[in-house]
ZATOR-472118 format. One line per field, with one value per residue (C-alpha): residue number from 1; residue in one letter; x, y, z. Coordinates in Angstrom, 1 decimal, padded with zeros to 4 digits. Last residue first. Example, Ala and Ser with C-alpha at 12.3 -4.5 7.8 and 13.67 -1.06 7.14 Angstrom:
i <- c(2/1)
aa <- c(S/A)
xx <- c(013.7/012.3)
yy <- c(-001.1/-004.5)
zz <- c(007.1/007.8)
//
This chain:
i <- c(372/371/370/369/368/367/366/365/364/363/362/361/360/359/358/357/356/355/354/353/352/351/350/349/348/347/346/345/344/343/342/341/340/339/338/337/336/335/334/333/332/331/330/329/328/327/326/325/324/323/322/321/320/319/318/317/316/315/314/313/312/311/310/309/308/307/306/305/304/303/302/301/300/299/298/297/296/295/294/293/292/291/290/289/288/287/286/285/284/283/282/281/280/279/278/277/276/275/274/273/272/271/270/269/268/267/266/265/264/263/262/261/260/259/258/257/256/255/254/253/252/251/250/249/248/247/246/245/244/243/242/241/240/239/238/237/236/235/234/233/232/231/230/229/228/227/226/225/224/223/222/221/220/219/218/217/216/215/214/213/212/211/210/209/208/207/206/205/204/203/202/201/200/199/198/197/196/195/194/193/192/191/190/189/188/187/186/185/184/183/182/181/180/179/178/177/176/175/174/173/172/171/170/169/168/167/166/165/164/163/162/161/160/159/158/157/156/155/154/153/152/151/150/149/148/147/146/145/144/143/142/141/140/139/138/137/136/135/134/133/132/131/130/129/128/127/126/125/124/123/122/121/120/119/118/117/116/115/114/113/112/111/110/109/108/107/106/105/104/103/102/101/100/99/98/97/96/95/94/93/92/91/90/89/88/87/86/85/84/83/82/81/80/79/78/77/76/75/74/73/72/71/70/69/68/67/66/65/64/63/62/61/60/59/58/57/56/55/54/53/52/51/50/49/48/47/46/45/44/43/42/41/40/39/38/37/36/35/34/33/32/31/30/29/28/27/26/25/24/23/22/21/20/19/18/17/16/15/14/13/12/11/10/9/8/7/6/5/4/3/2/1)
aa <- c(T/E/P/L/L/C/D/Q/T/Q/E/Y/I/N/R/L/I/T/A/I/P/K/P/T/A/I/E/S/A/D/N/F/G/T/F/E/S/E/L/H/D/S/L/S/K/D/L/T/V/L/Q/S/S/L/Y/L/R/K/H/T/L/Q/H/R/H/E/G/L/A/T/I/H/L/L/Q/E/K/H/E/E/L/W/A/Q/Q/E/S/P/D/E/F/I/L/P/C/Y/L/G/G/W/I/G/G/L/A/R/K/K/M/L/I/R/K/K/C/H/S/K/I/F/I/L/Y/Y/N/L/P/T/K/K/I/T/V/P/K/V/P/I/T/D/V/S/N/H/K/H/S/L/C/H/H/N/I/P/C/Q/Q/C/H/P/A/K/K/T/C/V/T/A/G/L/D/M/T/A/Q/T/F/I/H/C/Q/H/H/P/T/I/S/E/S/L/Q/W/L/Q/K/M/T/R/S/S/N/L/P/E/S/I/E/F/L/R/A/L/M/R/K/V/N/G/D/L/I/P/A/S/Q/Q/Y/G/L/S/L/I/A/G/A/T/S/R/G/I/G/P/L/S/Q/L/A/E/I/S/Q/P/L/R/S/Q/F/D/S/I/I/L/Q/A/A/K/H/I/H/N/A/R/S/Y/Y/G/L/G/A/W/Y/V/L/V/E/D/L/A/A/H/A/L/T/D/V/D/P/F/R/Q/I/F/R/N/Y/F/P/V/V/T/A/V/Q/T/Q/Q/L/M/I/E/S/I/W/V/H/Y/A/S/Q/H/Q/W/P/L/H/H/R/G/H/K/Q/Q/W/D/I/L/C/Q/A/I/Q/D/L/K/A/T/V/H/T/D/I/P/S/G/S/L/V/K/A/N/Y/M)
xx <- c(024.6/021.7/023.1/024.0/022.3/025.2/024.0/023.9/020.9/019.5/020.6/019.9/016.1/015.7/016.6/014.3/011.3/012.1/011.9/008.7/007.4/008.0/006.4/008.7/010.1/013.4/017.0/017.3/015.3/018.7/020.0/017.6/015.8/012.5/010.1/008.2/010.9/012.8/010.2/011.4/015.2/014.5/012.2/015.0/018.0/016.4/014.7/015.2/012.5/011.9/008.2/006.7/003.4/002.5/000.0/-001.1/-003.1/-005.5/-006.5/-003.2/-001.1/000.4/002.7/003.2/005.6/004.8/007.8/010.4/009.8/013.0/012.3/015.3/016.0/012.5/012.0/010.3/008.1/006.7/003.1/003.2/004.8/002.2/-000.5/000.8/000.6/-003.1/-003.9/-002.7/-005.3/-004.6/-001.7/001.4/004.2/007.2/006.6/007.8/005.3/002.7/-000.5/000.8/-002.9/-005.3/-005.1/-002.2/-000.8/002.0/005.3/007.1/009.9/012.7/015.6/018.9/021.1/022.6/022.5/019.5/016.9/015.8/011.6/010.0/006.7/003.9/001.0/-001.4/-003.7/-005.3/-006.8/-010.6/-011.7/-013.6/-016.7/-016.2/-018.5/-016.6/-014.9/-016.4/-013.9/-013.8/-014.1/-010.6/-011.5/-014.8/-014.0/-016.9/-014.7/-011.8/-014.6/-016.1/-012.6/-012.7/-010.5/-008.5/-007.3/-003.6/-003.5/-000.5/-002.6/-004.7/-001.6/-003.5/-003.0/-004.2/-005.1/-003.1/-004.2/-000.7/001.7/-000.1/-003.3/-001.9/000.7/-001.8/-004.2/-001.2/-000.1/-003.7/-003.4/000.1/-001.0/-004.3/-002.7/-005.6/-008.4/-009.2/-010.4/-012.9/-016.0/-014.8/-013.4/-016.7/-018.7/-016.4/-016.5/-020.5/-020.3/-018.5/-020.8/-023.5/-021.8/-020.6/-017.1/-016.4/-018.6/-021.3/-020.4/-019.1/-017.6/-017.3/-013.3/-013.1/-014.6/-012.5/-009.0/-009.9/-011.0/-007.8/-005.3/-007.3/-007.2/-009.8/-008.7/-010.2/-009.1/-007.7/-005.0/-001.4/-000.2/001.7/000.5/-003.2/-003.7/-002.0/-003.7/-007.2/-006.2/-005.5/-008.6/-010.9/-009.3/-006.1/-005.2/-005.8/-005.9/-009.8/-009.3/-006.7/-008.9/-011.9/-010.0/-008.4/-004.9/-003.5/000.0/002.1/003.7/001.3/-001.9/-003.1/-000.2/002.4/-000.2/-001.6/001.7/002.4/-001.3/-000.3/002.9/001.3/-001.5/000.6/002.4/-000.3/-001.9/001.1/-000.6/002.6/005.5/008.5/009.0/007.9/011.6/011.2/007.6/008.8/011.4/009.0/006.5/009.1/010.3/008.8/006.3/008.5/011.5/008.6/007.1/010.2/012.9/012.3/015.4/016.3/012.5/012.2/015.0/014.0/010.4/011.2/013.2/010.6/007.7/008.3/008.7/005.6/003.2/001.4/-002.0/-002.1/001.2/002.9/000.1/000.7/004.3/004.1/001.6/003.3/006.5/005.0/003.1/006.8/008.6/008.6/007.9/008.3/011.6/009.8/011.5/009.0/006.7/004.7/005.5/006.0/004.4/001.9/000.6/-000.1/-001.9/-003.8/-004.8/-006.2/-008.1/-009.6/-010.4/-012.0/-014.4/-015.4/-019.0/-020.1/-019.0/-020.3/-023.7/-024.3/-023.2/-026.4/-026.5/-029.7/-028.0/-024.2/-023.9/-021.1/-017.7/-015.4/-013.0/-011.5)
yy <- c(026.3/024.0/020.7/020.6/018.9/017.5/017.3/014.1/015.4/012.1/010.3/013.2/013.3/009.9/009.8/012.4/010.7/007.5/009.7/011.3/007.9/007.0/009.7/012.1/012.5/014.3/013.3/010.5/012.7/014.2/017.6/019.4/022.9/023.8/026.1/029.3/031.8/029.5/030.9/034.2/033.6/031.5/033.5/036.5/034.0/032.6/029.5/025.9/023.4/019.9/018.8/015.7/013.8/011.3/008.6/007.2/003.8/002.8/000.4/-000.7/001.8/001.7/004.2/005.3/008.0/009.8/012.0/014.3/017.1/019.6/023.2/025.6/029.2/029.9/033.6/034.9/031.8/032.3/032.7/030.4/027.5/028.2/028.0/024.7/022.9/024.3/023.3/019.9/019.4/017.9/020.1/019.2/021.3/019.4/017.1/017.0/015.0/015.8/014.9/012.6/012.4/014.2/015.4/017.0/020.1/019.3/020.3/021.6/021.2/023.0/020.7/022.1/023.8/026.2/028.8/028.9/026.7/023.5/023.3/020.2/020.7/017.8/016.8/014.3/011.8/009.6/006.0/005.9/003.4/000.3/-000.5/-003.5/-006.2/-008.2/-011.5/-014.6/-015.8/-018.3/-019.6/-021.9/-023.5/-024.8/-028.2/-029.1/-030.6/-028.2/-025.3/-027.0/-027.2/-029.4/-032.0/-028.9/-028.1/-028.7/-027.2/-028.9/-030.6/-027.9/-025.5/-022.6/-022.0/-018.3/-016.2/-018.1/-020.8/-022.0/-019.3/-015.9/-017.4/-020.2/-017.5/-015.0/-017.8/-019.2/-015.6/-015.6/-019.2/-018.6/-015.4/-017.2/-019.6/-019.4/-018.0/-019.4/-017.5/-019.7/-017.8/-014.2/-015.1/-016.5/-013.8/-011.6/-013.2/-013.2/-009.4/-008.9/-011.1/-009.3/-005.7/-006.9/-006.6/-010.4/-010.9/-014.1/-017.6/-018.3/-021.7/-022.5/-023.0/-020.8/-017.8/-018.2/-018.6/-016.0/-013.1/-014.2/-013.3/-010.4/-009.1/-010.2/-010.4/-011.7/-010.7/-013.1/-011.4/-012.3/-008.7/-007.7/-010.7/-010.7/-007.3/-005.6/-008.1/-007.3/-003.5/-004.0/-005.9/-003.2/-000.5/001.6/004.7/007.2/005.9/005.3/002.2/001.0/002.3/000.6/-002.9/-002.6/-003.0/000.4/001.3/002.3/006.0/007.2/006.3/009.8/012.2/009.6/007.5/010.7/011.8/007.9/008.1/011.4/009.8/006.8/008.5/010.5/007.8/005.6/009.0/007.8/005.1/004.5/002.4/004.3/007.1/005.8/006.5/010.4/010.6/010.0/012.8/015.4/014.4/015.8/013.0/013.3/011.0/008.3/008.5/008.2/005.5/003.0/002.2/005.3/005.2/001.5/001.1/002.8/001.0/-002.8/-001.9/-000.5/-003.5/-006.0/-004.4/-005.3/-009.1/-008.8/-007.4/-004.0/-003.3/-002.9/-004.5/-001.2/-000.5/-004.0/-003.6/-000.4/-002.0/-005.4/-003.3/-001.3/-004.2/-005.4/-007.8/-011.8/-011.3/-007.9/-009.0/-012.1/-015.0/-017.4/-018.2/-021.3/-024.9/-026.5/-024.5/-022.9/-026.4/-027.0/-023.8/-024.2/-027.8/-026.8/-023.9/-026.4/-029.0/-026.8/-025.1/-028.4/-029.0/-025.3/-024.3/-027.2/-027.0/-023.3/-023.5/-022.1/-019.2/-017.8/-018.0/-018.1/-020.3/-019.1/-020.8/-018.3/-021.2/-022.9)
zz <- c(-002.6/-004.3/-006.1/-009.5/-012.2/-014.5/-018.2/-019.9/-021.6/-022.4/-019.0/-016.6/-018.3/-018.2/-014.7/-013.9/-015.7/-013.9/-010.5/-011.6/-012.4/-008.9/-007.1/-005.4/-001.7/-002.1/-001.9/-004.1/-007.2/-008.2/-008.2/-006.6/-006.5/-004.5/-006.1/-005.3/-004.7/-007.4/-009.6/-009.6/-010.0/-013.1/-014.6/-015.0/-015.3/-018.4/-018.2/-019.4/-020.4/-020.4/-021.8/-020.4/-021.4/-018.5/-019.2/-015.9/-016.0/-013.3/-010.2/-008.9/-010.4/-014.1/-015.4/-018.8/-020.1/-023.3/-024.7/-023.6/-025.6/-025.0/-024.8/-024.7/-023.4/-022.2/-021.1/-024.0/-024.4/-020.8/-021.6/-024.7/-022.3/-019.5/-022.4/-024.0/-020.6/-019.9/-023.6/-022.8/-019.8/-016.6/-015.9/-013.5/-012.9/-011.5/-008.6/-004.6/-002.6/-000.2/-002.3/-005.0/-006.5/-004.6/-000.8/000.6/-001.6/-004.1/-003.2/-005.8/-007.9/-009.7/-011.6/-011.0/-013.7/-011.0/-013.8/-015.8/-013.8/-015.2/-015.2/-016.0/-017.3/-017.3/-018.9/-017.2/-018.8/-016.7/-018.3/-018.5/-015.9/-017.1/-014.7/-012.4/-011.7/-009.1/-009.7/-008.2/-005.7/-006.8/-010.4/-010.3/-007.3/-008.6/-008.6/-005.7/-003.6/-004.0/-003.5/-000.8/001.0/004.0/002.6/001.2/004.7/004.6/001.2/-000.8/-003.2/-003.6/-005.0/-006.6/-010.3/-010.2/-007.2/-004.7/-002.1/-001.6/-001.0/-000.2/000.7/003.1/004.5/005.7/006.8/009.2/010.3/011.8/013.3/014.6/016.4/017.5/019.3/021.9/021.3/017.8/014.7/012.8/013.9/013.4/010.2/009.2/010.2/008.6/005.3/005.8/006.0/003.3/001.1/002.0/001.1/-002.0/-002.8/-002.8/-005.9/-004.6/-005.1/-001.8/-001.9/002.0/001.5/-001.6/-000.2/002.9/001.1/-001.6/001.7/003.9/001.2/000.4/004.0/006.6/010.1/013.2/017.0/019.5/021.1/020.7/021.3/018.0/015.7/017.0/018.2/015.2/013.0/014.1/014.0/010.2/009.5/011.1/009.5/010.9/008.1/010.9/014.6/016.1/014.4/017.5/020.1/018.9/018.3/021.6/022.6/022.1/020.3/023.0/023.1/026.1/024.3/023.5/022.7/021.8/020.0/018.4/016.7/015.2/013.9/012.1/010.7/010.0/008.1/005.9/004.8/004.0/001.9/-000.3/-002.2/-004.1/-002.5/-004.3/-001.7/001.4/003.3/001.3/002.6/006.3/005.5/004.3/007.3/009.7/012.3/016.0/015.7/013.7/016.1/019.1/017.4/017.1/014.9/012.4/010.3/010.1/010.6/007.0/005.2/006.5/005.5/001.8/001.3/002.8/001.0/-003.0/-002.0/000.2/-002.5/-002.2/-001.7/001.8/002.7/003.6/006.5/007.7/007.9/010.2/012.2/013.1/013.5/016.0/017.8/018.6/016.6/016.1/012.5/010.9/009.0/007.5/008.2/009.6/006.6/006.8/006.4/009.7/011.9/009.5/008.8/012.7/013.1/009.8/010.8/014.0/012.8/010.2/012.7/015.1/012.8/011.1/012.5/013.1/009.8/007.8/009.2/008.6/005.3/003.5/005.8/007.4/011.0/011.0/013.8/015.9/016.9/018.4/019.0/022.6)
//
């Protein structure tokens, strides 16, 4: 019934081979009684599973749900998504972060149309040939979307398996990842695999949490080596990380002379905020100052907007911004390169940029008129 394997060379061989059936069945029984059953992408097609899995990468469920509902309402199937403009897809993704994910699903949707007859493929290899779909996402699509037996290894599952088998090495090591994949393959059942997969996700999200796990509520605590040895709080072992220097960017928001629109320019794909509309962005304050100096004769007004901090998952951004109002000559010239908008809701713009735009309106009480 189960994909039981002997993990050669592993100190947990005996525990794995003896307990696989019991552990998997305990999780299936628990999920049916206590798991999550009302997430909007549950009991839907493989397309819905795919979109949700991409959105859930590096993003919490509570954050994803409203974005998912809005996205699916606009792009209910792969054909609609594939034939939409990338700019529109980015608008519906704006605020979720990791914008390369939106680029990937748009490109993948087009490939699904051209290469797979508008249907997500049903093999690991074919799924992984699509942009943005790795092994774990492919496994989730097969299991939850097609009810095929396939292992997954998202963050919740890594943590659960590491504690269950008391893996005392950092999760980001190649050795540990290989071992975790072996464990995931071994414990995944052939039958009721979709329930089992959902169970592992639910357990990691609601019981076997990063901090203060609810071990007394865990259906497999009597199998858990970390629980038995009182090491739950120290596992998973945190990887050794190098502290990253905060990123500083220097922005110039340009307000046109007559129409009082904020002029924005789409950034090239790749790099920070690729494909999104942004103001002028400089990586050095001297570059920002040089632009202001070069155009000082055409600047009617300059307002320092101060520093805005924004926390990404793995880095902190510091954005120092200036708002400038242009005279007619420079405004007309720049409007050939930029696009004018009255607010951030009509374009795909990064969350911190949208926040600064709202602050501009609140501080200046100035009506930014739409294009005519």
